[in-house]
C-alpha positions as CSV (number, residue, x, y, z in Angstrom):
1,X,-0.1,-0.1,-0.1
2,X,1.3,3.4,-1.1
3,X,1.7,6.1,1.7
4,X,2.3,9.3,-0.3
5,X,4.5,12.1,1.2
6,X,3.8,15.7,0.6
7,X,7.0,17.3,0.5
8,X,7.5,20.8,-0.5
9,X,9.8,21.8,-3.2
10,X,12.3,23.6,-0.8
11,X,12.2,21.0,1.7
12,X,12.8,18.4,-1.1
13,X,16.0,20.4,-2.3
14,X,17.5,20.5,1.4
15,X,20.7,18.7,1.8
16,X,20.1,15.8,3.9
17,X,23.2,13.6,3.2
18,X,26.4,13.4,5.0
19,X,29.6,11.8,3.2
20,X,27.6,9.8,0.9
21,X,25.9,12.5,-0.8
22,X,29.0,14.7,-0.9
23,X,31.1,12.0,-2.6
24,X,28.0,11.5,-5.2
25,X,27.9,15.2,-6.0
26,X,31.6,15.6,-6.3
27,X,32.0,12.3,-8.4
28,X,29.2,13.9,-11.0
29,X,30.8,17.4,-10.8
30,X,34.4,16.0,-11.5
31,X,33.1,13.9,-14.2
32,X,31.5,16.8,-15.8
33,X,34.7,18.9,-15.3
34,X,36.6,16.0,-17.3
35,X,34.1,15.9,-20.1
36,X,34.3,19.7,-20.6
37,X,38.0,19.5,-20.7
38,X,38.1,16.9,-23.1
39,X,35.5,18.7,-25.2
40,X,37.5,22.0,-25.2
41,X,40.7,19.9,-26.3
42,X,38.6,18.3,-29.3
43,X,37.2,21.7,-30.2
44,X,40.7,23.3,-30.1
45,X,42.0,20.5,-32.3
46,X,39.1,20.9,-34.7
47,X,39.7,24.7,-35.0
48,X,43.5,24.1,-35.4
49,X,42.9,21.9,-38.4
50,X,39.8,23.3,-40.0
51,X,40.0,27.1,-39.6
52,X,43.4,28.2,-38.3
53,X,45.6,28.8,-35.5
54,X,44.0,31.9,-33.8
55,X,41.0,30.2,-32.3
56,X,42.7,27.2,-31.4
57,X,45.6,29.0,-29.7
58,X,43.0,31.0,-27.6
59,X,41.1,27.9,-26.4
60,X,44.5,26.0,-25.7
61,X,45.6,29.1,-23.5
62,X,42.4,28.7,-21.5
63,X,42.8,25.0,-20.7
64,X,46.3,25.3,-20.3
65,X,46.4,28.0,-17.7
66,X,47.3,27.2,-14.0
67,X,44.0,27.5,-12.6
68,X,42.3,25.3,-15.0
69,X,45.3,22.8,-14.5
70,X,44.7,22.7,-10.8
71,X,40.9,22.1,-11.4
72,X,41.8,19.3,-13.9
73,X,44.0,17.6,-11.6
74,X,41.4,18.0,-8.8
75,X,38.7,16.4,-11.3
76,X,40.8,13.5,-12.5
77,X,42.2,12.5,-9.2
78,X,39.1,12.7,-7.2
79,X,37.0,11.0,-10.0
80,X,39.7,8.3,-10.1
81,X,40.0,7.7,-6.3
82,X,36.3,7.7,-5.8
83,X,35.7,5.2,-8.8
84,X,38.5,3.0,-7.3
85,X,36.5,3.1,-3.9
86,X,33.1,2.4,-5.7
87,X,35.0,-0.6,-7.6
88,X,36.4,-2.0,-4.3
89,X,32.8,-1.9,-2.6
90,X,31.3,-3.4,-5.6
91,X,33.6,-6.3,-6.0
92,X,33.9,-7.0,-2.1
93,X,30.3,-6.5,-0.8
94,X,31.3,-7.2,2.9
95,X,33.3,-4.0,2.9
96,X,30.1,-1.9,2.5
97,X,29.9,-2.2,6.4
98,X,33.0,0.0,6.3
99,X,31.6,2.5,3.7
100,X,32.2,5.4,5.8
101,X,35.7,4.4,6.9
102,X,36.5,3.9,3.0
103,X,35.5,7.4,2.4
104,X,37.7,8.7,5.0
105,X,40.5,6.6,3.6
106,X,39.8,8.1,0.2
107,X,40.1,11.5,1.6
108,X,43.2,10.6,3.6
109,X,44.8,9.4,0.3
110,X,43.4,12.4,-1.8
111,X,44.4,15.4,0.4
112,X,48.1,14.9,0.5
113,X,48.2,13.6,-3.3
114,X,46.4,16.6,-4.4
115,X,47.4,19.2,-2.0
116,X,51.1,19.5,-2.5
117,X,51.2,19.5,-6.3
118,X,48.3,21.9,-6.2
119,X,50.2,24.1,-3.7
120,X,53.4,24.3,-5.8
121,X,51.3,25.1,-8.8
122,X,49.7,27.8,-7.0
123,X,53.0,29.0,-5.6
124,X,54.5,29.1,-9.0
125,X,51.6,31.0,-10.3
126,X,51.9,33.7,-7.5
127,X,55.6,33.9,-8.2
128,X,55.1,34.8,-11.8
129,X,56.1,31.3,-13.3
130,X,54.5,30.3,-16.4
């Protein structure tokens, strides 16, 4: 028997998740970020071959900038680590009991692997490096 719930629009949009929902949202955002980067790369290659060098150079300058590189590095690294965690949970279902601990372990691996190179890239940007 169905018991309908009448939930308002704003109440339905309210964030109720914890680590699980944050991981889900970040996985989608980083996947979209990777898709946008690959798309701009393909568009730049198309313009280089079809039209000329000016448009391609402009697009390439955008996605080769340091802030974009930090964003892409975040997207690729987070998406890969979260995907590996999901694969581990899918292949070994008893580990689902430790889902929260696996999420924290993922962040424990992600933060230093992302933080140090990103910090170095940002410092080189501030110091005027290319």
